[in-house]
N, C-alpha and C positions, 0 to 999 in steps of 0.2 A: 256842281253841287255834290257833296259827299253822300255816300250811301247811308241808309238807315241801319243803325247798329242793333244787333240782336244780343241774346245772352252770351254767345261765344265772344263777341266783341267786347262787351262789358267785362267779362272775366279776364280777357287778355289785358285790358287796360288796368284792371285791379292788380294783376300779377306784376305788370310792368312797373306801376307806381310803388308797389311794395318793395320790389328789388332795388329800384332807384333809391328809395328811402333807407333801406338797410345796407346796401353794398355800394351805392353811388354809381352803379351801372347795371345794365340789363341786356340780355340777349333774346328777349321775348320777341316773337314774330307775330305779324298780323295773321289771324286765323283764316282770312279770306284769300290774300294774295301771297302770303309767306315771305314778305319782306320785313326787315327789322322795324320796330317801333322807335320813334324818336320823341324827345321832349323839347318843346319850345316854350320859353318863359318871356313874360313881358310885365314888369313891375309885380303886381299882385295876382295876375292871371297866368294860366299856363295851358298848353295844348298838347295832347298826346295824339300823334298821327303816324301812319305808316308812310313809307317812302313812295308809294304809288299814288298818283294824283286821283282824286275823287274816290278814294277808298275809305278806310277807317279813319275817323277824326272825331276826337272828343275834346271839348273846350271847357275849362273850369275858370270861373271868374272869382276874383278876390273881393276885397272890401267894396 
């Protein structure tokens, strides 16, 4: 199970998504384990997570 995200985690996800939207890429790292964040998409939903298992993970659902 992924850890509970606090304000640091939400801020990192916000910065990551803003950079992806504006530049198409991001070098934002997880504030907890310092690995790069990645974006996984599936139809209308997407997930932002770090490369470390059971660390930062935020899921967004579409329609």
